[in-house]
C-alpha positions in Angstrom: 128.5 69.4 78.8 132.0 68.1 79.4 133.6 72.2 80.6 130.6 72.0 83.1 131.3 68.4 84.3 134.8 69.7 84.7 134.1 72.1 86.2 132.1 70.6 88.7 134.7 68.1 90.0 137.3 71.0 89.8 135.1 72.2 92.5 134.5 68.9 93.7 130.5 69.5 93.5 129.0 65.8 94.9 130.5 62.6 95.5 129.1 59.1 94.5 128.0 57.6 97.4 125.1 54.9 98.0 121.8 56.9 98.3 121.3 55.9 102.2 117.4 54.7 103.1 114.6 56.9 104.4 116.6 59.6 101.3 115.6 60.2 97.9 117.7 61.3 94.7 116.9 64.5 92.9 116.7 64.4 89.2 118.9 66.7 86.9 118.4 67.9 83.1 120.5 69.9 81.1 120.1 73.2 79.7 121.4 74.4 76.5 122.8 78.1 75.2 123.7 80.1 72.4 125.7 83.1 74.0 126.7 85.9 71.7 129.4 88.2 72.5 130.6 91.0 71.5 134.1 90.6 70.5 133.5 87.6 69.1 131.1 86.1 66.3 131.1 83.3 66.7 128.6 82.1 69.5 129.5 80.3 72.7 128.0 76.8 72.7 126.8 76.8 76.6 125.8 73.9 78.9 124.5 74.0 82.4 123.7 71.0 84.6 120.1 72.0 86.4 118.9 70.4 89.7 114.9 70.3 89.9 114.9 71.8 92.9 110.8 72.4 92.2 110.7 69.1 94.3 112.8 70.3 97.4 110.7 69.7 100.7 111.3 72.7 103.2 112.5 71.5 106.2 114.7 68.0 105.0 115.8 70.1 102.0 115.9 73.4 102.8 115.7 76.3 105.6 116.0 79.8 104.8 116.1 81.0 100.7 116.4 84.5 100.6 119.1 86.2 98.8 119.9 90.1 98.8 120.7 91.9 95.1 121.9 95.4 95.2 119.0 97.7 94.2 118.9 99.8 91.1 118.9 102.9 93.1 122.7 101.7 94.4 123.9 101.1 90.6 122.7 104.2 89.6 124.3 106.5 92.3 127.3 104.7 92.2 127.3 105.4 88.5 126.7 109.2 88.9 129.6 108.8 91.7 131.9 107.7 89.0 131.1 110.1 86.4 131.5 113.0 88.4 134.8 112.4 90.2 136.1 110.7 87.0 136.3 106.7 89.1 137.7 103.9 86.9 134.4 101.2 86.6 135.4 97.8 85.9 133.1 94.2 85.8 133.7 90.7 86.6 131.6 87.4 86.1 131.4 85.1 88.3 131.6 81.1 86.0 129.4 79.7 87.9 128.8 81.2 90.8 126.4 78.7 92.4 129.3 76.4 92.2 131.1 77.9 95.1 128.7 77.8 97.6 128.6 74.9 101.0 126.0 73.5 101.3 124.4 72.8 104.8 121.6 70.3 104.0 122.1 66.4 103.5 121.1 66.4 99.7 121.5 63.7 96.8 121.1 64.1 93.2 120.7 61.4 90.3 124.1 61.0 88.4 123.4 63.6 85.5 122.5 62.5 82.2 125.6 60.6 79.5 127.8 61.2 82.7 127.1 58.2 84.5 130.3 56.3 85.8 130.4 53.0 84.6 130.4 50.4 86.7 128.6 52.7 89.9 125.3 53.6 88.0 123.2 52.6 91.0 124.9 55.2 92.8 123.8 58.5 93.8 126.3 62.1 93.9 125.8 63.5 97.1 126.1 67.7 97.1 128.7 69.3 98.8 128.5 72.5 97.1 125.1 74.3 95.8 124.2 73.9 92.4 122.5 75.7 89.7 118.0 74.6 90.7 118.3 74.3 94.2 116.2 76.6 96.3 119.4 77.8 98.4 121.8 77.7 95.8 121.3 82.1 95.8 121.7 82.1 99.4 124.5 80.1 99.6 126.8 81.8 96.7 126.1 84.8 98.8 126.6 83.7 102.5 130.2 82.6 101.0 130.9 85.3 98.7 129.9 88.2 101.8 132.3 85.9 104.0 135.2 86.2 101.7 134.3 90.7 101.3 134.3 91.0 104.9 137.8 88.8 105.4 139.4 90.8 102.9 138.8 94.1 105.0 135.4 95.4 103.2 132.6 96.6 104.9 129.2 95.7 104.1 126.8 98.8 103.7 123.5 99.0 106.2 121.3 100.7 103.4 122.8 98.0 101.3 123.7 95.1 101.2 125.3 94.0 98.6 127.2 97.3 98.3 130.6 96.5 100.2 133.1 99.8 100.8 136.6 99.6 101.7 138.8 103.1 102.7 142.8 102.8 102.5 144.7 105.3 104.7 145.8 106.9 101.8 141.9 108.6 101.7 141.1 106.2 98.3 138.4 103.6 98.4 136.8 100.7 96.5 132.6 100.0 96.2 131.8 97.1 94.6 128.5 95.8 93.8 127.2 92.3 93.3 123.9 91.8 91.5 123.9 88.0 91.9 126.8 86.6 89.5 127.9 90.2 88.3 129.9 92.5 89.5 130.8 96.2 89.5 134.1 98.0 91.1 134.7 101.6 91.3 137.8 103.2 92.4 140.0 106.0 91.7 143.4 103.4 92.0 143.0 101.2 89.4 146.3 99.4 90.5 144.5 98.4 93.7 141.8 97.4 92.0 143.5 94.7 89.7 144.5 93.8 93.3 141.3 93.2 94.4 140.9 91.8 91.0 143.8 89.0 92.2 142.7 88.6 95.3 139.3 86.7 94.1 140.9 84.8 91.8 142.6 82.7 93.7 139.0 81.8 95.7 136.8 82.4 92.3 136.7 81.4 89.4 136.1 85.1 87.2 136.4 86.6 84.4 137.7 89.7 84.5 135.4 91.6 81.1 138.0 94.9 81.9 136.0 99.1 82.0 131.9 98.4 82.7 130.2 98.6 79.4 127.1 96.3 80.0 125.0 95.9 83.1 122.0 93.6 83.6 120.7 94.7 80.3 121.8 98.1 80.3 125.0 99.1 78.0 127.1 101.8 80.1 129.1 104.8 77.6 131.3 107.1 79.1 133.1 110.7 78.5 135.7 111.0 81.1 136.9 113.8 79.1 133.1 115.7 79.8 132.9 113.9 83.1 129.8 112.3 81.7 128.3 108.2 81.9 125.4 107.3 79.5 123.0 104.3 80.6 121.2 103.4 77.7 118.9 100.2 77.5 118.3 101.0 73.3 118.4 97.4 72.5 116.2 96.1 75.1 113.9 98.2 73.8 114.4 97.4 70.0 113.9 93.6 71.3 110.3 94.3 72.8 109.0 96.2 70.4 110.1 93.9 67.4 108.6 90.7 70.3 105.6 92.4 70.2 105.3 93.8 66.4 105.3 97.5 67.2 108.9 98.1 65.3 107.2 99.7 62.4 104.2 102.3 64.6 103.9 105.3 64.6 105.1 107.3 67.1 103.8 109.3 69.6 104.8 112.2 72.3 103.9 111.3 76.0 103.6 107.5 77.1 100.1 108.2 78.0 97.7 110.4 76.7 94.5 112.0 78.8 92.3 111.1 76.3 92.4 107.6 78.4 90.8 107.1 81.2 91.4 103.8 82.3 89.1 101.6 84.3 87.9 98.5 85.6 84.6 99.1 83.9 86.3 98.5 79.9 87.5 94.9 81.7 86.2 92.6 79.4 82.5 90.7 81.1 81.7 88.3 79.0 83.4 85.0 78.2 83.5 85.6 74.5 85.1 88.7 75.7 87.2 87.3 78.5 89.0 84.6 75.7 89.6 87.3 72.9 91.6 89.1 75.5 93.7 85.7 76.3 95.3 86.0 72.8 96.5 89.2 73.7 100.1 89.1 75.4 98.8 91.7 77.5 101.0 90.8 81.0 104.2 89.9 79.4 104.3 93.1 77.3 103.5 95.2 81.0 106.2 92.8 82.5 108.4 94.3 79.4 107.4 97.6 79.8 108.1 97.2 84.0 112.2 96.2 83.0 113.2 99.4 81.4 111.5 101.5 83.4 112.6 100.1 86.7 116.5 100.3 84.7 116.5 103.8 82.9 113.5 105.0 81.7 111.5 106.6 84.4 109.3 108.7 82.0 107.8 105.6 81.6 106.6 105.0 85.4 103.6 106.5 85.9 101.9 104.9 82.5 103.3 101.3 83.5 101.9 102.0 86.6 98.0 102.7 85.4 98.2 100.1 82.9 99.2 97.1 85.9 96.1 97.4 87.7 94.6 95.5 84.7 97.1 93.2 84.9 93.9 90.3 86.4 91.1 91.5 83.9 92.6 93.4 80.5 90.0 95.0 78.4 91.0 95.8 74.6 91.3 100.1 75.7 93.8 98.8 78.3 95.6 97.0 75.4 95.1 99.9 73.8 96.8 102.1 76.0 100.0 99.0 76.6 100.5 100.5 72.1 100.2 103.2 73.2 103.2 103.0 75.6 105.1 101.0 72.6 104.8 103.9 70.1 105.7 106.5 72.5 109.2 103.3 72.9 109.5 103.1 69.8 110.0 107.2 69.0 112.6 107.5 71.9 114.3 104.5 72.5 117.6 105.9 71.6 116.9 107.5 75.3 119.4 107.5 77.5 120.4 108.7 81.5 123.0 111.7 81.6 124.8 111.1 84.8 127.8 113.6 84.9 128.0 117.5 87.1 130.6 119.0 88.7 129.0 118.9 92.1 127.2 115.8 92.9 124.4 116.1 94.9 120.8 114.6 96.2 117.5 117.1 94.9 114.4 115.5 95.8 110.5 115.9 94.0 107.2 115.2 95.2 104.2 115.0 93.9 100.7 113.6 93.8 97.4 113.6 91.7 94.8 114.3 94.1 91.7 111.0 93.6 93.4 110.3 90.0 92.8 106.6 90.2 89.1 106.1 88.4 87.8 102.8 90.0 88.9 103.8 93.9 89.3 106.7 94.3 92.4 106.9 96.0 95.1 109.5 94.8 98.2 108.7 93.1 101.9 109.8 95.4 105.1 110.2 92.8 108.7 111.8 93.6 111.5 111.9 91.8 115.2 112.1 93.3 118.5 113.1 91.2 121.3 112.7 91.9 125.1 114.3 89.6 122.3 115.0 87.4 120.4 112.1 86.2 117.3 110.1 88.4 118.6 107.8 90.8 115.0 106.8 92.1 111.7 107.2 91.9 108.1 106.3 92.2 104.7 106.6 91.3 102.3 104.4 93.3 98.4 104.4 94.5 98.1 105.4 97.8 97.0 102.8 100.6 94.0 105.5 101.9 91.9 107.6 99.9 93.3 110.6 100.8 89.9 113.9 101.4 92.4 116.9 100.4 95.2 118.0 97.6 96.0 119.1 101.3 96.3 115.1 102.4 97.1 113.3 99.1 100.2 116.1 98.8 101.5 114.9 102.1 101.1 111.6 102.1 103.4 111.7 98.9 106.1 113.7 100.9 106.5 111.4 103.5 106.6 108.3 100.9 109.0 111.0 99.1 111.0 111.8 102.3 111.6 108.0 103.6 113.5 107.1 100.0 115.6 110.5 100.9 116.6 109.6 104.1 117.2 105.8 102.9 119.3 107.8 99.9 121.2 110.4 102.4 122.2 106.6 104.9 123.4 104.5 101.7 125.8 108.2 100.1 126.9 108.8 104.3 128.2 105.2 104.6 130.1 105.4 100.9 131.2 108.7 102.9 129.5 111.5 100.1 127.9 113.6 102.9 126.2 116.9 102.0 126.0 120.2 103.2 122.0 119.7 103.2 118.8 117.2 102.0 116.5 119.5 100.4 112.8 117.5 99.2 111.4 119.9 96.6 106.9 120.0 96.9 104.5 122.6 95.0 101.8 122.2 97.6 102.3 124.9 100.6 99.4 124.2 102.7 101.2 120.0 102.6 104.7 121.7 104.0 102.1 123.8 106.1 100.9 120.8 107.6 104.8 118.4 107.9 106.2 121.3 109.9 103.0 121.8 112.9 99.8 120.4 113.4 98.2 123.7 112.6 95.3 122.0 110.6 94.6 119.8 113.2 90.5 119.7 113.2 91.0 119.1 109.3 94.0 116.6 109.3 93.5 114.3 112.9 92.1 111.6 110.6 94.9 111.2 109.1 97.0 108.3 109.6 100.0 108.4 112.4 102.3 106.8 110.2 102.5 110.1 107.6 102.9 112.6 110.6 106.6 110.3 110.7 107.7 113.4 108.4 107.4 116.4 110.9 110.0 114.1 113.5 112.2 114.3 110.4 112.2 118.0 109.8 111.9 118.7 113.5 115.4 117.0 113.9 116.9 118.3 110.7 117.6 115.3 108.8 115.4 116.9 105.9 114.2 119.9 104.4 110.8 120.3 102.8 111.0 123.6 100.3 108.4 125.3 97.8 108.5 124.6 94.8 106.3 126.2 91.7 104.6 123.7 89.7 106.0 124.2 87.1 109.3 123.9 87.5 108.3 120.4 89.0 109.8 117.4 87.5 107.8 114.9 89.4 104.8 115.6 88.1 104.9 113.1 85.3 105.2 110.7 87.6 101.8 110.9 88.6 99.5 111.8 86.1 99.2 112.6 81.9 100.7 116.0 80.6 101.2 117.7 78.0 103.7 117.9 75.7 105.7 120.4 76.9 105.8 119.8 80.1 106.2 116.6 79.8 109.8 116.6 78.2 110.6 119.7 80.6 110.3 116.8 83.5 112.2 114.6 81.5 115.6 116.9 80.5 114.9 117.3 84.8 115.9 113.6 85.3 118.2 113.4 83.2 117.1 111.8 79.9 118.3 112.8 76.6 118.7 112.1 72.7 121.9 110.8 72.9 123.0 114.0 70.4 121.8 116.5 73.2 
């Protein structure tokens, strides 16, 4: 607590004033945490002073509160690039990041408990800098950091506002990724990276973590000789399995077996059944699975997408499906997302499952985009409208994949990494025909105009849509339950491997 108060004073976070008439002071509280660090066996005691920002009123205490964070796909692309080009990957952590943001509003807070100044107990703190708990704190911190990077010659990418790039005259570059107070710095020259770190330390209280080992719950392992990089969430998955008492469960080969035909008809209808299901931590389990899916585990995307449709009213069969996914993770918790190929290249795959949803008869769109040998972007999503044919379902799915591919192309271009052609592979010949010309007009005139955007992209040669055999389409696992052999093929193609392989 003394340390926290010292950093508040050093930062000139607030000054003591009498509360003006018509103003109110926000309350605050102390939050305590025991932090264990990898190299240190003793836990670190951490105290944080947090403002009770939930009582802030819009228009009085804050205006805009949105603050961007780096996209997961951006992190994976940059790490894939680092693996292939053998770049340095350094990590930094900003101490008390939110205390650096300057406040634009007039905000008052009560004096912290245990640190009231003697003889001035009736005064309140007028905040000069943002504090943890304030609604606008993340936004003010981002604005401060953004202006620092722009002043130092870095360019914010348009594709992702939390990725900053600087090109030097000798052709070398530095890429910086920002996720709130976590930073990854990637570049060829460690001296230039050190120089940037030194500049930052003048403005912000930083903690230099050296070569990146962990980022957002993912561990990073590298083999510089082989130019390989592995992203793993083994520790996180083990914690999730323990939390839901599945650490000793019997493993299964696929995340969603074909005998699960989940629908809302399996949801509880009586009050007794609903009360029974209230005891089950369904939403918590699905949320935990989602984080694994978003970071590294593309293989559970379709399964998590299906079980998350029943969050509002889950039944016993839906819970069995969630436990099945956990059993699958029990057997594959060590699996890593592997990057590293001599020629880093973006390749897209798209697929659709016609009328896969039993309740609405909507189809499922799926895509998988790989870069440098590993998956960097993936999605499994119910389509917005009911498709009347397989061609239409595949066409809609291909449009979604091309939108993502175009964003990826733009992002790589901003990083200075262009390739000769950008190909999305589709296993439906008729969908490819439809995307290139409107030959099936009478059968396709009802398709929403927004999906015909793909035709313009292909005409302007920005992307290519090519035929691939169904057996070689690794995005199949994004849309349906698959047999074990096909499933393992898709997983390998996405760069998901056991550490030994």
